[in-house]
A tleap script that builds the chain and sets N, CA, C and O, in Angstrom:
source leaprc.protein.ff14SB
mol = sequence {
  NMET ASN SER SER VAL LEU ALA SER ILE LEU
  LEU SER LEU ALA SER PHE ALA PHE VAL PHE
  TRP PRO GLU ARG ASN PRO PHE VAL GLN ALA
  ASP LYS THR ARG VAL ASP TYR LEU ARG GLU
  ARG LYS ASP ALA ILE TYR GLU ASN LEU ARG
  ASP LEU ASN PHE GLU TYR GLN ALA GLY LYS
  TYR PRO GLU ALA GLU TYR VAL GLU GLN ARG
  ARG ALA LEU GLU ASP GLU ALA ALA GLN VAL
  ILE ALA GLU MET GLU GLY LEU THR ALA ARG
  GLY MET LYS ALA GLY ARG PHE ARG CALA
}
set mol.1.N position { -44.494 40.894 -16.589 }
set mol.1.CA position { -44.346 39.154 -16.435 }
set mol.1.C position { -43.580 39.060 -15.004 }
set mol.1.O position { -42.838 40.009 -14.753 }
set mol.2.N position { -43.650 38.291 -14.289 }
set mol.2.CA position { -42.966 38.218 -13.152 }
set mol.2.C position { -41.585 37.878 -13.727 }
set mol.2.O position { -41.351 37.367 -14.822 }
set mol.3.N position { -40.674 38.277 -12.739 }
set mol.3.CA position { -39.003 38.339 -13.208 }
set mol.3.C position { -38.779 36.871 -12.802 }
set mol.3.O position { -37.895 36.521 -13.584 }
set mol.4.N position { -39.070 35.835 -12.044 }
set mol.4.CA position { -38.534 34.829 -12.106 }
set mol.4.C position { -39.697 33.878 -13.421 }
set mol.4.O position { -39.223 32.754 -13.582 }
set mol.5.N position { -40.318 33.978 -13.842 }
set mol.5.CA position { -40.859 33.501 -15.016 }
set mol.5.C position { -39.857 33.432 -16.632 }
set mol.5.O position { -39.585 32.575 -17.472 }
set mol.6.N position { -39.457 35.403 -16.316 }
set mol.6.CA position { -38.642 35.742 -17.213 }
set mol.6.C position { -37.256 35.070 -17.638 }
set mol.6.O position { -36.768 34.811 -18.738 }
set mol.7.N position { -36.661 34.827 -15.845 }
set mol.7.CA position { -35.590 34.008 -15.825 }
set mol.7.C position { -35.595 32.540 -16.333 }
set mol.7.O position { -34.912 32.211 -17.303 }
set mol.8.N position { -36.381 31.669 -15.657 }
set mol.8.CA position { -36.628 30.240 -16.399 }
set mol.8.C position { -36.931 30.019 -17.677 }
set mol.8.O position { -36.844 28.906 -18.195 }
set mol.9.N position { -37.384 31.267 -18.395 }
set mol.9.CA position { -37.362 31.128 -19.586 }
set mol.9.C position { -36.195 31.570 -20.563 }
set mol.9.O position { -36.122 31.172 -21.726 }
set mol.10.N position { -35.416 32.314 -20.051 }
set mol.10.CA position { -33.998 32.517 -20.773 }
set mol.10.C position { -33.242 31.405 -20.172 }
set mol.10.O position { -32.342 30.937 -20.869 }
set mol.11.N position { -33.454 30.866 -18.938 }
set mol.11.CA position { -32.269 29.487 -18.723 }
set mol.11.C position { -32.588 28.423 -19.473 }
set mol.11.O position { -31.708 27.656 -19.864 }
set mol.12.N position { -34.074 28.216 -19.810 }
set mol.12.CA position { -34.735 27.479 -20.568 }
set mol.12.C position { -34.118 27.510 -21.925 }
set mol.12.O position { -33.510 26.505 -22.293 }
set mol.13.N position { -34.196 28.468 -22.652 }
set mol.13.CA position { -33.486 29.289 -23.729 }
set mol.13.C position { -31.987 28.713 -24.219 }
set mol.13.O position { -31.704 27.997 -25.179 }
set mol.14.N position { -31.024 29.389 -23.042 }
set mol.14.CA position { -29.903 29.087 -22.697 }
set mol.14.C position { -29.410 27.136 -22.896 }
set mol.14.O position { -28.635 26.487 -23.598 }
set mol.15.N position { -30.071 26.954 -22.179 }
set mol.15.CA position { -29.996 25.037 -21.994 }
set mol.15.C position { -30.302 24.413 -23.422 }
set mol.15.O position { -29.588 23.475 -23.777 }
set mol.16.N position { -31.386 24.895 -24.336 }
set mol.16.CA position { -32.160 24.214 -25.412 }
set mol.16.C position { -30.855 24.841 -26.323 }
set mol.16.O position { -30.166 23.856 -26.592 }
set mol.17.N position { -30.446 25.629 -26.704 }
set mol.17.CA position { -29.080 26.587 -27.220 }
set mol.17.C position { -28.138 25.510 -26.964 }
set mol.17.O position { -27.839 24.648 -27.790 }
set mol.18.N position { -27.662 25.604 -25.723 }
set mol.18.CA position { -26.299 24.601 -25.523 }
set mol.18.C position { -26.193 23.484 -25.993 }
set mol.18.O position { -25.320 23.230 -26.823 }
set mol.19.N position { -27.252 22.388 -25.463 }
set mol.19.CA position { -27.443 20.921 -26.019 }
set mol.19.C position { -27.814 20.848 -27.341 }
set mol.19.O position { -27.473 19.723 -27.708 }
set mol.20.N position { -28.204 21.294 -28.038 }
set mol.20.CA position { -28.492 21.227 -29.135 }
set mol.20.C position { -27.448 22.420 -30.587 }
set mol.20.O position { -27.762 22.378 -31.776 }
set mol.21.N position { -26.933 22.822 -30.344 }
set mol.21.CA position { -25.977 24.188 -31.012 }
set mol.21.C position { -25.328 22.956 -31.345 }
set mol.21.O position { -25.228 21.987 -30.592 }
set mol.22.N position { -24.726 23.080 -32.965 }
set mol.22.CA position { -23.897 22.143 -33.559 }
set mol.22.C position { -22.601 22.579 -33.225 }
set mol.22.O position { -22.437 23.641 -32.625 }
set mol.23.N position { -21.290 21.563 -33.696 }
set mol.23.CA position { -20.419 22.041 -33.800 }
set mol.23.C position { -19.583 22.482 -34.808 }
set mol.23.O position { -19.382 21.636 -35.679 }
set mol.24.N position { -19.051 23.518 -34.952 }
set mol.24.CA position { -18.370 24.098 -35.789 }
set mol.24.C position { -17.771 23.361 -36.994 }
set mol.24.O position { -17.588 23.861 -38.104 }
set mol.25.N position { -17.437 21.860 -36.551 }
set mol.25.CA position { -16.623 20.865 -37.175 }
set mol.25.C position { -17.070 20.067 -36.864 }
set mol.25.O position { -16.531 19.723 -35.812 }
set mol.26.N position { -18.323 19.020 -37.294 }
set mol.26.CA position { -18.579 17.878 -36.582 }
set mol.26.C position { -17.746 16.690 -37.304 }
set mol.26.O position { -18.180 15.627 -36.859 }
set mol.27.N position { -16.988 16.523 -38.000 }
set mol.27.CA position { -16.072 15.696 -38.472 }
set mol.27.C position { -14.889 15.833 -37.510 }
set mol.27.O position { -13.822 15.595 -38.075 }
set mol.28.N position { -14.807 16.072 -36.534 }
set mol.28.CA position { -13.613 16.116 -35.753 }
set mol.28.C position { -13.496 15.208 -34.801 }
set mol.28.O position { -14.166 15.598 -33.845 }
set mol.29.N position { -13.128 14.473 -34.634 }
set mol.29.CA position { -12.880 13.052 -33.970 }
set mol.29.C position { -11.606 12.516 -33.303 }
set mol.29.O position { -10.597 12.585 -34.004 }
set mol.30.N position { -11.487 12.066 -32.247 }
set mol.30.CA position { -10.174 11.589 -31.812 }
set mol.30.C position { -9.711 10.438 -32.190 }
set mol.30.O position { -10.355 9.407 -31.993 }
set mol.31.N position { -8.461 10.447 -32.821 }
set mol.31.CA position { -8.094 9.174 -33.576 }
set mol.31.C position { -7.602 8.056 -32.181 }
set mol.31.O position { -7.196 8.415 -31.075 }
set mol.32.N position { -7.704 7.333 -32.437 }
set mol.32.CA position { -6.860 6.036 -31.282 }
set mol.32.C position { -6.028 5.911 -31.601 }
set mol.32.O position { -6.006 6.091 -32.818 }
set mol.33.N position { -4.666 5.538 -31.003 }
set mol.33.CA position { -3.796 5.454 -31.175 }
set mol.33.C position { -3.321 4.078 -30.813 }
set mol.33.O position { -3.796 4.004 -29.680 }
set mol.34.N position { -2.659 2.857 -31.025 }
set mol.34.CA position { -2.545 2.119 -30.824 }
set mol.34.C position { -2.059 1.864 -29.214 }
set mol.34.O position { -2.386 0.794 -28.700 }
set mol.35.N position { -1.476 2.597 -28.622 }
set mol.35.CA position { -1.445 3.492 -27.268 }
set mol.35.C position { -2.719 2.855 -26.487 }
set mol.35.O position { -2.845 1.963 -25.648 }
set mol.36.N position { -3.574 3.709 -27.139 }
set mol.36.CA position { -4.784 3.987 -26.353 }
set mol.36.C position { -5.554 2.911 -26.136 }
set mol.36.O position { -6.301 2.799 -25.164 }
set mol.37.N position { -5.357 1.766 -27.354 }
set mol.37.CA position { -6.067 0.696 -27.661 }
set mol.37.C position { -5.859 -0.008 -26.479 }
set mol.37.O position { -6.755 -0.452 -25.762 }
set mol.38.N position { -4.206 -0.138 -26.216 }
set mol.38.CA position { -4.135 -1.261 -25.471 }
set mol.38.C position { -3.840 -0.713 -23.948 }
set mol.38.O position { -3.454 -1.517 -23.099 }
set mol.39.N position { -4.004 0.492 -23.667 }
set mol.39.CA position { -4.384 1.193 -22.594 }
set mol.39.C position { -5.630 0.765 -21.787 }
set mol.39.O position { -5.731 0.423 -20.609 }
set mol.40.N position { -6.800 0.918 -23.041 }
set mol.40.CA position { -8.051 0.328 -23.080 }
set mol.40.C position { -8.180 -1.174 -22.292 }
set mol.40.O position { -8.774 -1.510 -21.268 }
set mol.41.N position { -7.402 -1.854 -23.190 }
set mol.41.CA position { -7.188 -3.647 -23.001 }
set mol.41.C position { -6.737 -4.189 -21.862 }
set mol.41.O position { -6.971 -5.284 -21.352 }
set mol.42.N position { -5.805 -2.951 -21.393 }
set mol.42.CA position { -4.869 -3.471 -20.075 }
set mol.42.C position { -6.267 -3.226 -18.858 }
set mol.42.O position { -6.382 -4.099 -17.998 }
set mol.43.N position { -6.918 -2.453 -18.850 }
set mol.43.CA position { -7.834 -2.025 -17.578 }
set mol.43.C position { -8.868 -3.014 -18.045 }
set mol.43.O position { -9.448 -3.482 -17.065 }
set mol.44.N position { -9.217 -3.399 -18.940 }
set mol.44.CA position { -10.169 -4.366 -19.511 }
set mol.44.C position { -9.858 -5.812 -18.657 }
set mol.44.O position { -10.705 -6.547 -18.150 }
set mol.45.N position { -8.124 -6.017 -18.659 }
set mol.45.CA position { -8.007 -7.404 -18.361 }
set mol.45.C position { -8.132 -7.070 -16.512 }
set mol.45.O position { -8.914 -7.656 -15.764 }
set mol.46.N position { -7.351 -6.217 -16.183 }
set mol.46.CA position { -7.544 -5.974 -14.958 }
set mol.46.C position { -8.634 -5.621 -14.129 }
set mol.46.O position { -8.500 -5.506 -12.910 }
set mol.47.N position { -9.533 -5.470 -14.623 }
set mol.47.CA position { -11.042 -5.998 -14.398 }
set mol.47.C position { -11.426 -7.033 -14.368 }
set mol.47.O position { -12.133 -7.377 -13.420 }
set mol.48.N position { -11.123 -7.873 -15.337 }
set mol.48.CA position { -11.206 -9.455 -15.363 }
set mol.48.C position { -10.838 -9.856 -14.226 }
set mol.48.O position { -11.681 -10.270 -13.430 }
set mol.49.N position { -9.307 -9.811 -13.867 }
set mol.49.CA position { -8.499 -10.502 -12.906 }
set mol.49.C position { -9.527 -10.206 -11.495 }
set mol.49.O position { -9.976 -11.027 -10.696 }
set mol.50.N position { -9.702 -8.638 -11.543 }
set mol.50.CA position { -10.528 -8.158 -10.090 }
set mol.50.C position { -11.891 -9.585 -9.978 }
set mol.50.O position { -11.916 -10.396 -9.053 }
set mol.51.N position { -12.686 -9.571 -10.908 }
set mol.51.CA position { -13.943 -10.384 -11.505 }
set mol.51.C position { -13.697 -11.600 -10.619 }
set mol.51.O position { -14.326 -12.040 -9.656 }
set mol.52.N position { -12.063 -12.203 -11.534 }
set mol.52.CA position { -11.725 -13.835 -11.589 }
set mol.52.C position { -11.928 -13.612 -10.031 }
set mol.52.O position { -13.108 -13.720 -9.698 }
set mol.53.N position { -11.001 -13.311 -8.952 }
set mol.53.CA position { -11.017 -13.020 -7.530 }
set mol.53.C position { -11.955 -12.725 -6.875 }
set mol.53.O position { -12.045 -13.184 -5.736 }
set mol.54.N position { -12.798 -11.993 -7.314 }
set mol.54.CA position { -14.056 -12.024 -6.501 }
set mol.54.C position { -14.970 -13.338 -6.418 }
set mol.54.O position { -15.637 -13.734 -5.462 }
set mol.55.N position { -14.809 -13.902 -7.696 }
set mol.55.CA position { -15.553 -14.944 -7.827 }
set mol.55.C position { -15.117 -16.432 -7.507 }
set mol.55.O position { -15.831 -17.434 -7.469 }
set mol.56.N position { -13.458 -16.285 -7.240 }
set mol.56.CA position { -13.162 -17.132 -6.716 }
set mol.56.C position { -13.041 -17.221 -5.344 }
set mol.56.O position { -12.800 -18.285 -4.773 }
set mol.57.N position { -13.191 -16.178 -4.789 }
set mol.57.CA position { -13.388 -16.174 -3.000 }
set mol.57.C position { -15.117 -16.434 -3.014 }
set mol.57.O position { -15.824 -16.765 -2.062 }
set mol.58.N position { -15.405 -16.238 -4.037 }
set mol.58.CA position { -17.352 -16.551 -3.578 }
set mol.58.C position { -17.581 -17.825 -3.389 }
set mol.58.O position { -18.479 -18.220 -2.646 }
set mol.59.N position { -16.620 -18.770 -4.182 }
set mol.59.CA position { -16.960 -20.313 -4.467 }
set mol.59.C position { -17.454 -20.908 -6.000 }
set mol.59.O position { -17.975 -21.949 -6.401 }
set mol.60.N position { -16.961 -19.579 -6.639 }
set mol.60.CA position { -17.868 -20.095 -7.786 }
set mol.60.C position { -16.770 -20.746 -9.087 }
set mol.60.O position { -17.134 -21.191 -10.175 }
set mol.61.N position { -15.405 -20.634 -8.584 }
set mol.61.CA position { -14.313 -21.250 -9.750 }
set mol.61.C position { -13.868 -22.275 -8.634 }
set mol.61.O position { -13.861 -21.963 -7.443 }
set mol.62.N position { -13.415 -23.798 -9.205 }
set mol.62.CA position { -12.189 -24.879 -8.479 }
set mol.62.C position { -11.329 -24.178 -8.356 }
set mol.62.O position { -11.675 -23.009 -8.525 }
set mol.63.N position { -10.473 -24.288 -8.168 }
set mol.63.CA position { -9.035 -23.828 -7.870 }
set mol.63.C position { -8.248 -24.112 -8.883 }
set mol.63.O position { -7.316 -23.322 -9.039 }
set mol.64.N position { -8.339 -25.142 -9.751 }
set mol.64.CA position { -7.890 -25.328 -11.096 }
set mol.64.C position { -7.979 -24.809 -12.327 }
set mol.64.O position { -7.234 -24.773 -13.307 }
set mol.65.N position { -9.298 -24.324 -12.005 }
set mol.65.CA position { -9.763 -23.390 -13.249 }
set mol.65.C position { -9.208 -22.258 -12.912 }
set mol.65.O position { -8.458 -21.768 -13.756 }
set mol.66.N position { -9.415 -21.447 -11.490 }
set mol.66.CA position { -9.154 -20.248 -11.197 }
set mol.66.C position { -7.439 -19.622 -11.564 }
set mol.66.O position { -6.976 -18.510 -11.819 }
set mol.67.N position { -6.920 -20.888 -11.434 }
set mol.67.CA position { -5.663 -20.309 -11.195 }
set mol.67.C position { -4.937 -20.801 -12.755 }
set mol.67.O position { -3.711 -20.689 -12.788 }
set mol.68.N position { -5.528 -21.258 -13.853 }
set mol.68.CA position { -5.547 -21.653 -15.499 }
set mol.68.C position { -5.974 -20.050 -15.797 }
set mol.68.O position { -5.200 -19.271 -16.352 }
set mol.69.N position { -7.270 -19.695 -15.362 }
set mol.69.CA position { -7.564 -18.756 -15.933 }
set mol.69.C position { -6.936 -17.513 -15.512 }
set mol.69.O position { -6.911 -16.706 -16.441 }
set mol.70.N position { -6.255 -16.938 -14.086 }
set mol.70.CA position { -5.291 -16.472 -13.462 }
set mol.70.C position { -4.141 -15.977 -14.693 }
set mol.70.O position { -3.998 -14.871 -15.214 }
set mol.71.N position { -3.349 -17.360 -14.932 }
set mol.71.CA position { -2.103 -17.557 -15.702 }
set mol.71.C position { -2.077 -16.710 -16.911 }
set mol.71.O position { -1.141 -16.021 -17.316 }
set mol.72.N position { -3.784 -16.939 -17.660 }
set mol.72.CA position { -4.070 -16.688 -19.089 }
set mol.72.C position { -4.183 -15.242 -18.888 }
set mol.72.O position { -3.854 -14.524 -19.832 }
set mol.73.N position { -4.679 -14.601 -17.596 }
set mol.73.CA position { -4.914 -13.014 -17.608 }
set mol.73.C position { -3.686 -12.315 -17.174 }
set mol.73.O position { -3.575 -11.095 -17.294 }
set mol.74.N position { -2.823 -13.016 -16.705 }
set mol.74.CA position { -1.478 -12.069 -16.516 }
set mol.74.C position { -0.531 -12.270 -17.089 }
set mol.74.O position { 0.495 -11.598 -16.979 }
set mol.75.N position { -0.742 -13.638 -18.122 }
set mol.75.CA position { 0.271 -13.533 -19.518 }
set mol.75.C position { 0.104 -12.266 -20.271 }
set mol.75.O position { 0.840 -11.279 -20.249 }
set mol.76.N position { -1.069 -12.474 -20.990 }
set mol.76.CA position { -2.146 -11.330 -21.793 }
set mol.76.C position { -1.853 -10.016 -21.228 }
set mol.76.O position { -1.383 -9.126 -21.936 }
set mol.77.N position { -2.128 -9.833 -19.878 }
set mol.77.CA position { -1.350 -8.344 -19.318 }
set mol.77.C position { 0.070 -7.925 -19.341 }
set mol.77.O position { 0.463 -6.761 -19.271 }
set mol.78.N position { 0.724 -8.876 -19.436 }
set mol.78.CA position { 2.098 -8.616 -19.644 }
set mol.78.C position { 2.403 -8.560 -20.688 }
set mol.78.O position { 3.460 -7.931 -20.698 }
set mol.79.N position { 2.044 -8.930 -21.985 }
set mol.79.CA position { 2.256 -8.980 -23.358 }
set mol.79.C position { 1.607 -7.557 -23.617 }
set mol.79.O position { 2.315 -6.840 -24.324 }
set mol.80.N position { 0.469 -7.019 -23.217 }
set mol.80.CA position { -0.247 -5.566 -23.546 }
set mol.80.C position { 0.837 -4.627 -23.003 }
set mol.80.O position { 1.080 -3.645 -23.705 }
set mol.81.N position { 1.419 -4.750 -22.044 }
set mol.81.CA position { 2.038 -3.720 -21.019 }
set mol.81.C position { 3.402 -3.719 -21.666 }
set mol.81.O position { 3.896 -2.649 -22.024 }
set mol.82.N position { 3.954 -4.718 -21.813 }
set mol.82.CA position { 5.104 -4.746 -22.914 }
set mol.82.C position { 4.817 -4.046 -24.283 }
set mol.82.O position { 5.633 -3.349 -24.886 }
set mol.83.N position { 3.994 -4.230 -24.545 }
set mol.83.CA position { 3.929 -3.621 -26.258 }
set mol.83.C position { 3.799 -1.954 -25.950 }
set mol.83.O position { 4.366 -1.151 -26.692 }
set mol.84.N position { 3.089 -1.567 -24.915 }
set mol.84.CA position { 2.653 -0.397 -24.700 }
set mol.84.C position { 4.058 0.400 -24.017 }
set mol.84.O position { 4.302 1.576 -24.284 }
set mol.85.N position { 4.764 -0.275 -23.273 }
set mol.85.CA position { 6.188 0.295 -22.645 }
set mol.85.C position { 7.099 0.526 -24.169 }
set mol.85.O position { 7.734 1.580 -24.198 }
set mol.86.N position { 7.205 -0.359 -25.405 }
set mol.86.CA position { 7.680 -0.601 -26.457 }
set mol.86.C position { 7.425 0.743 -27.158 }
set mol.86.O position { 8.168 1.703 -27.360 }
set mol.87.N position { 6.068 0.495 -27.480 }
set mol.87.CA position { 5.493 2.121 -27.977 }
set mol.87.C position { 5.994 3.288 -27.818 }
set mol.87.O position { 6.539 3.998 -28.663 }
set mol.88.N position { 5.714 3.586 -26.176 }
set mol.88.CA position { 6.003 4.651 -25.534 }
set mol.88.C position { 7.779 5.138 -25.586 }
set mol.88.O position { 8.333 6.237 -25.570 }
set mol.89.N position { 8.254 3.808 -25.651 }
set mol.89.CA position { 10.030 3.849 -25.788 }
set mol.89.C position { 10.113 5.036 -26.938 }
set mol.89.O position { 10.565 6.167 -26.756 }
set mol.90.N position { 9.455 4.394 -28.418 }
set mol.90.CA position { 9.516 4.792 -29.613 }
set mol.90.C position { 8.927 5.875 -29.578 }
set mol.90.O position { 9.026 6.216 -30.756 }
set mol.91.N position { 8.311 6.772 -29.009 }
set mol.91.CA position { 7.900 7.862 -29.168 }
set mol.91.C position { 6.451 8.326 -29.545 }
set mol.91.O position { 5.923 9.407 -29.803 }
set mol.92.N position { 5.900 6.546 -29.429 }
set mol.92.CA position { 3.998 6.953 -29.629 }
set mol.92.C position { 3.754 7.672 -28.744 }
set mol.92.O position { 4.498 7.797 -27.772 }
set mol.93.N position { 2.543 8.362 -28.914 }
set mol.93.CA position { 1.801 9.197 -28.197 }
set mol.93.C position { 0.624 9.059 -28.198 }
set mol.93.O position { 0.225 8.952 -29.358 }
set mol.94.N position { -0.564 8.976 -27.109 }
set mol.94.CA position { -1.814 8.687 -26.668 }
set mol.94.C position { -2.865 9.814 -27.320 }
set mol.94.O position { -2.622 10.956 -26.931 }
set mol.95.N position { -3.924 9.697 -28.187 }
set mol.95.CA position { -4.726 10.698 -28.358 }
set mol.95.C position { -4.502 12.035 -29.166 }
set mol.95.O position { -4.242 13.169 -28.766 }
set mol.96.N position { -4.699 11.503 -30.502 }
set mol.96.CA position { -4.573 12.904 -31.555 }
set mol.96.C position { -5.861 13.052 -31.926 }
set mol.96.O position { -6.752 12.206 -31.846 }
set mol.97.N position { -5.952 14.526 -32.470 }
set mol.97.CA position { -7.354 14.991 -33.342 }
set mol.97.C position { -6.791 14.593 -34.912 }
set mol.97.O position { -5.679 14.422 -35.412 }
set mol.98.N position { -8.137 14.549 -35.374 }
set mol.98.CA position { -7.790 15.117 -36.900 }
set mol.98.C position { -9.324 15.475 -37.003 }
set mol.98.O position { -10.306 15.076 -36.377 }
set mol.99.N position { -9.090 16.730 -38.429 }
set mol.99.CA position { -9.850 17.100 -38.710 }
set mol.99.C position { -10.542 16.628 -39.808 }
set mol.99.O position { -11.589 17.172 -40.159 }
savepdb mol mol.pdb
quit
């Protein structure tokens, strides 16, 4: 047998085993803490603000609606950040694992 064929077979078997080998404990999951949720929410709000600014500059929003939407998103971001800071000040950490 050609060595390149043998190498490709071994590589295929190793790849198959890597992809389909079961975890030792399939029930291990990451628990999301409130801080993790708030961080994801903050990122989504910032993305919405970027999109809003882009669409306003493209002329899709009238100024009054843009100002109202922007103020609402900034207020929500401020609330989320304040809650995150409060939780981290009390010692809550992000990302725990459970078995």
